[in-house]
N, C-alpha and C positions, 0 to 999 in steps of 0.2 A: 412769782417775782418775773417781772418784767424781760422780753426777752430783748435784747440790739444787733443788731447788724455790724459785723467786726470783723477786721481783716488784720490778720497776723503779718507783722511785719520785722525783719531784722536790720542793725544798722550798722556790721562789720560780719566776716565771715565767721562762723561759729559764736554768734554773738545770742544771746537770749531772745528771745520773741517775744513780741511786744504787740497788745489789741490796739487798734484805733478802730475809732467810727468809719466804716466803709464810704459814710455822707453822700452817699448817690455814685461816687468813682467803680466804676468794674475795671477789674484789675486780675489778671491770672498768675499762677505763681511764676517768680522767677522777673515778672518786669519791677522797675523802678517807679517809687512815687514820692512826691513832695509833702512832706511831715509837717504836722503841727507838732511843736515841742516847745520845755519850757526853757530850752536856751535859743528859741527860733526855729527856722524853716530850715528844714535837714532831708537829706536822701533817704532811703530804706529802700530791704531789696523784699519785696512779695515772696512769703511762705505759705501762709495759708490764704488763699484767695478768700470774697466775702461768704460769710456762714452766718447762722445764727449761735448768738451765744449768753448767758446769764450772766446778768455781772454780781461779782460777790457785793454785800451788804456793802453801801456807802463807796462803793467805788467809781469814779468817776474815767471816762476818755478825753484825750484829744481826740483830732479827726485828721480824716486824711484829705490834703488840697487839693490834691491831683494827680495825673499821671505823671510824669519826670519828661523832660523835653529833650533833643539832642542837647541845645543849650545848655540844659541845667546838668549833664553827667559833663560835658566837657569842663565848667564851673568847676562840678566836684573834683577832674583830674588837675584843673589848677592849683588847686586846694593842696592834693594832695603834693604834688611837686612843691610847694612852698612850705609845705609842715615840715620838713627835718633842717630849713633856714631859721625857721621860728625857734626851732629847739637848739638850735647850737647856738641864738642871742640869748635865750634863755640860761644855756648851760654856763656862758658867759658872766651873763649876771651871779648867778647863784655861787661861781667862785668867787666875785667880788666881795659879795653879802658875807662871803666863808661859814652859807649853811652846809649843813648835815643831812643831805638828799640825793636821792639818785634818781637823775631824769630819765624818764623812759621813751615819751612820746608826745607830739603835739597835733591837736588836731583842730579843723577851723569846721564851725558847721556849717552849712552851706549857701547861707548869707552872709558869712564874715561876719557877725553879730556877735561869734563870743569864740575865743579861743582856748581851748582846753590841754594846760599839762598836766600829765599823770607823770607820777613820781613815787619811790619808797623811801624808807627813814626809818630810823628805830625808834623814834620816841615825836613827840609832835617839835612841827619847826615853827617858828615866826615868819612867816615869810610877807609879811605886810608889806613892806619897801619894796620888796621884791615888786608886787605885786602893783606896787604903783607904778614902777620905772617900767616896767611891762606894758603896762596900758598907755603909757605915752609914748613909747614907741609904736605900738602895732594900732594905736587909736581904736582899740574895740576891749567890750569885756574880757575879762581872765578870770578863769578859774583852774585854781591848782586843786587837785585830787590824789591823794595821796591814797593809795591801792596796797594788798597786801602781797606777800613771795609767788602765791598760785597764781592771783592776775598778773602780776608783772611777767612769769613766764610765759604766760596766756598773749600776752601785748606783743612781748618781744619773739615770741617763735624759736623755730630753733629744732633740732633733731634728740630722738631720745635712743639711749644704747639698742633698742632695737633696729636701726636704722632709718626708720621710718618717722615722720615729722609729726610733732607732738600731739597728742589729741586733743590738748583744749587748744589747739592755734586751727584746727581743720573742722572738729567737727561736734567737739563736746560743749556742750553749752552749758551745762551747769556741772557742777562739783558734788561730788559724793563725800559722805562720810568715809573715810577710807581707815581699815584698822589691822595692826597689826597681828588679831586672827585670822583673817583672811589669806594674809601667807603662809601662816602655818597649816590653817587647812589644806593648800594646795600644795604642802610638804616643800616650800620654797627655801632655800639658804636663809637663816634671818641676818644678812650683812647689808648693813645699811647702803654699801654702797650698789648693791643688787636690786635692792628693793623700794630705791629713792629713788625720785623724777629730778631734774636738774633744780626743781624749786626745791629741793634738800625734803620735801614730803613723800609720803608715803606715793608709790605710782598709781596713777586712777584706773591701767589696767587690770589693777587687782581684783578691782570692781564685775568686770566680765565675764569671770570666768566662774565667779562664787555658788550660782545657781548650779552648776554644772555636778557641785562636789558634792555627792548626798551619799553620807556613811550611812547604809543599809542594816547595820546590826552593831549594838555597841559594844567595843573590844575588838571587831574584825577589822586588818589595816587595810580594806581596801577602799576603792571609791566606784562609783557609778559615773561612768561617763557619757552625755548625753549629747545627741547631735541636735543642735539647734534648729536644722533646715528641716530633717527628716527623722520623727524619732523610731521611725522602724529600721534602719540604720544605726552603726554602729556597737560598741558592746561594752562588755563589763573587764575590770584587768581583776 
């Protein structure tokens, strides 16, 4: 299959990495780029500079338009400053309409052709009248996006019981499937309050040491601790 030149970017901290056609725009890691998206022009941060990749069958790419200018960055800052105001306005309308939904965040595209409101809800919500009211106020396209509890926690951020910022808000780009077996293998106390995150689901960090617990002999109650930096150090308990 034919290779294409693509650049990997993220739109937010610890966000998913998306590939866009480099389009002759040479960027280095950490640069800001203006991207063509389905929502309009937006600003993203380069994670993987230009390299060749093999697209999946039927995969289509949008392209990088250009390197971001100082004016683009100023526009982004202005949008971020106005997003809390948009969120408060939406909250007032949600209350007026009596909708059972919890708003999390408002997000403008760089060119302000669309504003997206993220929310959680226990079920489906009929927000058609809400969208019409918001469009009348903001004079732009409105998108309401419902997310799950893990994504909601990632959006809001905060601190875990370890005292550090949530992994999902700082560096964890994708959510793994976490099982109670991981906690059992690590001999952790199976207390929901100890092994569950703020989102109410099993903590993502249970995955980090999963491969380090290797029972050598069946029935022998000890584990082999592996040092992931230097395999010649560490030892057995």
